[in-house]
C-alpha positions as CSV (number, residue, x, y, z in Angstrom):
1,M,-18.6,5.9,5.2
2,C,-19.1,5.3,1.4
3,A,-18.7,8.9,0.0
4,T,-16.7,9.1,-3.2
5,Y,-13.0,9.7,-2.4
6,P,-11.7,12.9,-4.0
7,H,-9.3,12.8,-7.0
8,V,-6.1,14.9,-6.9
9,R,-4.2,15.4,-10.2
10,V,-0.7,16.7,-10.1
11,E,2.1,17.2,-12.7
12,G,5.6,18.8,-13.0
13,G,8.7,18.2,-11.1
14,P,8.9,16.6,-7.6
15,R,8.5,19.7,-5.6
16,E,5.8,21.1,-7.8
17,R,3.8,17.8,-7.7
18,G,4.1,17.6,-4.0
19,R,3.0,21.2,-3.5
20,S,-0.1,20.7,-5.7
21,Y,-0.9,17.5,-3.9
22,G,-0.7,19.2,-0.5
23,E,-2.8,22.2,-1.7
24,Q,-5.6,20.1,-3.2
25,A,-5.7,17.6,-0.3
26,R,-5.0,20.1,2.5
27,E,-8.1,19.4,4.6
28,R,-7.4,15.6,4.4
29,V,-3.7,16.0,5.3
30,H,-4.8,18.0,8.4
31,R,-7.2,15.2,9.3
32,S,-4.5,12.6,8.9
33,L,-2.2,14.5,11.2
34,E,-5.0,15.0,13.8
35,A,-5.8,11.2,13.6
36,Y,-2.3,10.0,13.9
37,R,-1.7,12.2,17.0
38,E,-4.5,10.2,18.6
39,V,-3.2,6.9,17.2
40,F,0.3,7.3,18.6
41,A,-1.1,8.5,21.9
42,H,-3.3,5.4,22.2
43,Y,-0.9,2.7,21.0
44,A,2.4,4.0,22.2
45,A,1.6,6.8,24.7
46,W,3.8,9.1,22.6
47,S,3.2,12.8,22.0
48,W,3.2,14.0,18.4
49,Q,6.4,16.0,19.1
50,R,8.1,12.8,20.1
51,V,6.9,11.1,17.0
52,V,8.3,13.9,14.8
53,E,11.6,13.7,16.6
54,A,11.7,9.9,16.0
55,A,11.0,10.4,12.3
56,G,13.9,12.8,11.8
57,P,16.6,10.1,11.4
58,Y,14.8,8.7,8.4
59,E,15.4,11.8,6.3
60,A,19.0,10.9,5.4
61,P,18.1,7.3,4.2
62,I,15.3,8.7,2.1
63,A,17.7,11.3,0.5
64,A,20.2,8.6,-0.2
65,F,17.5,6.4,-1.7
66,G,16.0,9.1,-3.9
67,E,16.3,12.8,-3.3
68,K,13.2,13.4,-5.4
69,Y,11.0,11.6,-2.9
70,L,12.2,13.9,-0.2
71,E,11.4,16.9,-2.5
72,E,7.9,15.5,-2.9
73,L,7.5,15.4,0.8
74,R,8.7,19.0,1.2
75,G,6.3,20.0,-1.5
76,I,3.4,18.3,0.3
77,A,4.2,20.1,3.5
78,E,4.3,23.5,1.7
79,G,1.1,22.9,-0.1
80,A,-0.7,21.7,3.0
81,A,0.7,24.5,5.1
82,V,2.1,22.1,7.7
83,P,5.7,21.6,9.0
84,F,7.9,19.2,6.9
85,G,8.5,17.1,10.0
86,D,4.8,16.4,10.3
87,V,4.6,15.1,6.7
88,L,7.8,13.1,7.2
89,A,6.3,11.5,10.3
90,L,3.1,10.5,8.3
91,N,5.3,8.7,5.8
92,V,7.3,6.8,8.4
93,R,4.3,6.1,10.7
94,T,4.8,2.3,10.3
95,E,8.5,2.5,11.2
96,V,8.1,5.0,14.1
97,M,5.2,2.9,15.6
98,F,7.6,-0.1,15.7
99,A,10.3,2.1,17.2
100,A,7.8,3.2,19.9
101,K,6.7,-0.4,20.7
102,A,10.2,-1.7,20.7
103,R,10.9,0.6,23.7
104,Q,8.1,-1.1,25.6
105,A,7.9,-4.5,27.1
106,D,5.1,-5.6,24.8
107,A,6.9,-4.8,21.5
108,V,3.9,-5.6,19.4
109,T,0.2,-5.4,20.3
110,P,-2.4,-7.7,18.8
111,Q,-4.7,-4.7,18.3
112,L,-2.5,-2.8,15.9
113,R,-4.2,-4.2,12.7
114,D,-3.2,-3.3,9.1
115,G,-4.8,-6.2,7.2
116,C,-5.1,-6.4,3.4
117,S,-5.9,-9.2,0.9
118,A,-4.2,-8.9,-2.5
119,F,-4.1,-10.9,-5.8
120,A,-2.8,-11.0,-9.3
121,A,-4.2,-13.0,-12.2
122,L,-2.0,-13.5,-15.3
123,P,-3.4,-13.7,-18.9
124,D,-3.7,-17.5,-18.8
125,A,-5.9,-17.3,-15.8
126,S,-8.1,-14.3,-16.7
127,A,-11.1,-14.5,-18.9
128,N,-10.1,-11.6,-21.2
129,G,-6.4,-12.6,-21.5
130,H,-5.2,-9.5,-19.5
131,T,-3.2,-9.1,-16.4
132,L,-5.5,-8.3,-13.4
133,A,-4.4,-7.3,-10.0
134,G,-5.7,-5.6,-6.9
135,Q,-6.5,-5.7,-3.2
136,N,-8.7,-4.8,-0.2
137,W,-7.0,-2.3,2.0
138,D,-8.0,-2.5,5.7
139,W,-7.1,0.2,8.2
140,L,-8.3,2.4,11.0
141,L,-11.7,4.1,10.6
142,H,-10.3,7.7,10.4
143,S,-9.0,6.8,6.9
144,F,-12.5,7.2,5.4
145,D,-11.9,10.9,6.0
146,T,-8.3,11.0,4.5
147,V,-8.1,8.7,1.4
148,V,-7.6,10.4,-2.0
149,V,-7.0,9.0,-5.5
150,L,-3.7,10.6,-6.5
151,E,-3.2,10.9,-10.3
152,A,0.4,12.0,-11.1
153,L,2.0,13.1,-14.4
154,Q,5.8,13.3,-14.2
155,P,8.4,14.1,-16.9
156,D,11.1,11.7,-15.8
157,A,9.3,8.4,-15.0
158,P,6.0,6.6,-15.6
159,D,2.8,8.5,-14.8
160,Y,0.7,6.7,-12.1
161,V,-2.5,6.5,-10.1
162,T,-2.5,5.5,-6.4
163,V,-5.2,5.2,-3.8
164,V,-3.6,6.6,-0.7
165,E,-4.0,8.4,2.6
166,A,-3.6,12.1,2.1
167,G,0.0,13.2,2.7
168,L,1.5,9.8,2.1
169,L,3.5,9.1,-1.1
170,A,1.8,5.9,-2.3
171,K,-0.1,2.8,-1.7
172,A,-1.7,0.4,-4.2
173,G,-1.4,1.8,-7.8
174,L,-1.1,1.4,-11.5
175,N,1.4,3.2,-13.8
176,S,1.7,4.0,-17.5
177,S,4.3,1.3,-18.2
178,G,1.8,-1.4,-17.4
179,L,2.8,-2.2,-13.9
180,A,0.4,-2.6,-11.0
181,L,1.2,-2.7,-7.3
182,A,-0.7,-4.1,-4.3
183,T,0.7,-4.5,-0.8
184,N,0.2,-6.1,2.6
185,A,1.7,-5.2,6.0
186,L,4.0,-7.9,7.4
187,I,5.6,-8.1,10.9
188,T,8.6,-10.0,12.1
189,D,10.7,-9.8,15.3
190,D,13.2,-7.8,13.2
191,D,10.8,-4.9,13.0
192,R,12.4,-2.6,15.6
193,G,12.0,0.8,13.9
194,E,15.7,1.2,13.0
195,P,16.1,4.1,10.5
196,G,16.3,3.0,6.9
197,V,14.2,3.4,3.7
198,P,10.5,3.6,4.9
199,Y,7.8,1.3,3.6
200,H,5.8,4.1,1.9
201,V,8.9,5.5,0.1
202,V,9.5,2.0,-1.3
203,L,5.9,1.8,-2.5
204,R,6.4,5.2,-4.3
205,A,9.6,4.0,-5.9
206,I,7.9,0.9,-7.3
207,L,5.4,3.1,-9.1
208,D,8.4,4.6,-10.9
209,A,9.4,1.2,-12.2
210,E,8.8,0.2,-15.9
211,T,9.3,-3.5,-15.5
212,C,9.1,-6.2,-12.8
213,S,12.9,-6.3,-12.6
214,D,13.0,-2.5,-12.2
215,A,10.5,-2.9,-9.3
216,L,12.6,-5.5,-7.6
217,A,15.7,-3.4,-8.1
218,A,13.9,-0.5,-6.3
219,I,12.9,-2.7,-3.4
220,Q,16.5,-3.8,-2.9
221,R,18.2,-0.5,-3.6
222,G,18.5,0.6,0.0
223,R,18.4,-0.9,3.4
224,R,14.7,-1.1,4.3
225,S,13.4,-0.3,7.8
226,S,10.3,-2.5,8.0
227,S,8.8,-5.7,6.8
228,A,6.2,-5.6,4.0
229,S,4.8,-7.5,1.1
230,Y,4.9,-6.0,-2.4
231,L,2.8,-7.7,-5.0
232,I,3.9,-6.6,-8.5
233,A,2.1,-7.5,-11.7
234,H,2.9,-6.4,-15.3
235,E,1.0,-6.4,-18.6
236,D,3.8,-8.6,-20.0
237,G,2.2,-11.4,-18.0
238,L,4.7,-11.5,-15.2
239,A,4.0,-11.2,-11.5
240,V,5.9,-11.6,-8.2
241,E,5.2,-11.4,-4.5
242,V,8.2,-9.9,-2.7
243,E,8.1,-10.6,1.0
244,A,10.6,-8.3,2.6
245,V,12.1,-8.1,6.1
246,P,14.2,-5.2,7.4
247,G,17.6,-5.1,5.8
248,D,19.2,-5.2,2.4
249,F,18.8,-7.2,-0.8
250,S,19.5,-10.5,1.0
251,R,16.4,-10.2,3.1
252,L,13.8,-10.6,0.3
253,F,11.7,-13.8,-0.3
254,L,10.1,-14.1,-3.7
255,V,6.9,-16.0,-4.4
256,F,5.6,-16.6,-8.0
257,P,2.2,-17.4,-9.3
258,E,0.8,-20.9,-9.3
259,R,-1.4,-21.7,-12.4
260,G,-1.4,-18.0,-13.3
261,V,-2.6,-16.8,-9.9
262,L,-0.9,-15.1,-7.0
263,L,-2.6,-14.4,-3.7
264,H,-1.4,-12.9,-0.5
265,T,-2.6,-11.6,2.9
266,N,-0.6,-10.6,6.0
267,H,1.7,-13.5,6.7
268,F,4.8,-14.9,5.0
269,V,4.2,-17.8,2.6
270,S,7.7,-18.3,1.1
271,P,9.2,-21.6,2.2
272,A,12.6,-19.8,2.5
273,F,11.3,-17.4,5.2
274,D,13.6,-17.9,8.2
275,R,12.4,-15.5,10.8
276,R,9.5,-15.3,13.3
277,D,6.3,-14.3,11.7
278,V,4.7,-12.0,14.2
279,G,1.9,-11.1,11.7
280,L,0.2,-14.4,12.5
281,W,-0.2,-13.3,16.1
282,V,-1.1,-9.7,15.3
283,M,-3.6,-10.6,12.5
284,P,-4.8,-14.2,13.2
285,D,-7.5,-13.7,10.5
286,S,-4.7,-13.5,7.8
287,P,-4.5,-17.3,7.0
288,F,-8.3,-17.6,6.9
289,R,-8.6,-14.6,4.5
290,L,-5.9,-16.2,2.2
291,E,-7.6,-19.6,2.2
292,R,-11.0,-18.1,1.5
293,L,-9.6,-16.0,-1.3
294,R,-8.0,-19.1,-2.8
295,A,-11.2,-21.1,-2.5
296,R,-13.3,-18.3,-4.3
297,V,-10.7,-18.0,-7.1
298,E,-10.2,-21.7,-7.7
299,A,-14.0,-22.3,-7.8
300,A,-14.5,-19.6,-10.4
301,G,-12.7,-20.8,-13.5
302,P,-11.4,-18.0,-15.8
303,L,-11.2,-14.9,-13.7
304,T,-13.2,-11.8,-14.5
305,V,-13.5,-8.4,-12.7
306,D,-16.9,-9.5,-11.4
307,V,-15.5,-12.7,-9.9
308,L,-12.7,-10.8,-8.2
309,T,-14.9,-8.0,-6.9
310,G,-17.2,-10.7,-5.6
311,A,-14.4,-12.4,-3.8
312,L,-13.2,-9.1,-2.3
313,A,-16.7,-8.5,-0.8
314,D,-16.7,-11.9,1.0
315,H,-17.7,-11.9,4.6
316,A,-16.6,-15.4,5.8
317,N,-15.1,-15.0,9.4
318,Y,-17.1,-11.7,9.8
319,P,-16.2,-9.1,11.0
320,S,-12.6,-10.0,10.1
321,G,-13.2,-11.4,6.6
322,I,-11.8,-10.4,3.3
323,C,-14.3,-7.6,3.4
324,C,-13.5,-6.3,6.9
325,H,-15.9,-4.5,9.2
326,P,-15.4,-2.8,12.6
327,D,-15.3,-5.3,15.5
328,D,-17.6,-3.9,18.2
329,R,-15.8,-6.0,20.8
330,S,-12.7,-3.9,20.3
331,P,-12.1,-0.4,21.7
332,E,-13.2,2.3,19.3
333,A,-9.7,3.5,18.6
334,E,-8.7,0.0,17.5
335,R,-11.5,-0.8,15.1
336,A,-10.7,-1.3,11.4
337,A,-12.5,-1.8,8.2
338,T,-11.9,-2.2,4.5
339,V,-11.1,1.4,3.6
340,A,-10.8,0.9,-0.1
341,S,-10.9,-2.0,-2.6
342,V,-9.3,-1.8,-6.0
343,V,-9.1,-4.1,-9.1
344,F,-6.8,-3.2,-12.0
345,D,-7.1,-4.3,-15.6
346,V,-3.4,-3.6,-16.2
347,D,-3.5,-3.9,-20.0
348,A,-6.6,-1.7,-20.4
349,R,-5.4,0.8,-17.8
350,R,-8.7,0.5,-16.0
351,M,-9.5,0.6,-12.3
352,W,-12.5,-0.5,-10.3
353,L,-12.6,1.3,-7.0
354,A,-14.8,0.8,-4.0
355,D,-14.8,3.9,-1.8
356,G,-15.1,1.9,1.4
357,P,-16.2,-1.7,2.2
358,P,-17.1,-3.2,-1.3
359,C,-20.2,-4.9,0.1
360,A,-21.7,-1.4,0.8
361,A,-19.9,0.9,-1.5
362,G,-19.9,-1.1,-4.7
363,Y,-17.3,-0.3,-7.4
364,R,-17.0,2.5,-9.8
365,E,-15.1,2.0,-13.0
366,L,-12.3,4.5,-13.9
367,D,-10.8,4.6,-17.3
368,Y,-7.1,5.7,-17.2
369,G,-6.4,4.8,-20.8
370,E,-5.7,8.4,-21.7
371,L,-4.0,9.5,-18.5
372,L,-1.6,6.5,-18.4
373,S,-0.9,6.4,-22.1
374,K,2.8,7.6,-22.0
375,P,5.0,5.1,-23.8
376,S,7.3,3.0,-21.7
377,L,10.9,4.1,-22.1
378,A,12.0,0.5,-21.6
379,R,10.0,-0.5,-24.6
380,A,11.3,2.4,-26.7
381,R,14.8,1.2,-26.2
382,A,13.9,-2.4,-27.2
């Protein structure tokens, strides 16, 4: 469970990067496809062919949002020697799952769990005066066999590192322009799987952003298909939590740090939120994780990496704590755990990564100062 996740380094244009990613992570892409065949069969009673067919209508919104992301997906498929439709389906798994459930009487099941606990600490709140950010990422157990650390060098946008399931475009990450990204799944009664820009494509676009306003512009550039939370932090000392529901720019709810700290789990916290928060039903541990994270942070004083990694290993409300463990009371196919935990020192371009539940895996320190040294184009123009 706690083996070191493989690193995949890619460079060049979109198709070239995707192809290299697919080649290097081929076995893990194949494992992802095998696992999601089982996931869809269990949760939605859908065959994989039906999943691929349901994913097809998302190709046009992705192309309109950014053709290069579609090229990356095509490259992944070529490199992994799998059909393009399979890779597209992986990257719209969130949206297609909601489409499947929307066609059933019980549109959302409490067992479909995608919990995460995220944070950002601005310079005034951190002990070293840097911007810190990160999260625990909780998901199904097959992910221990599929996660990779993707390190991407690209000529036309910031270079970036993301910890992600093999075959998907992005998850939590850090880029060379000093921007960090963490994320939480959110669910509302508007999540019906209607084709639009998928969640994982939005995540990938945020890692191309050079500033917080660039990231917000990316989130609102197209009509999104699903709810999600995007926590964005920058070395400038800015951070924002963008709580999004399906739709356009008008369906975003922004939350800013309090006393230099921003915390989020899997439910909406913005007072302006005006829909039904299904996440509280699907993930009833979410408010308790948020409160526990807040208590650990507030009791600590100036925040250090050690304080934050300690909070991310917290077991209150076990097995559904901040550090999540499989619940033996649930069917095996529905058990989840903290698949990875990351803390970023954004200014120093450093990442602490736990390859599994942090209580067992511990953290390894990764210095990306050289890899993520490309100057920001936004700063060059200043």
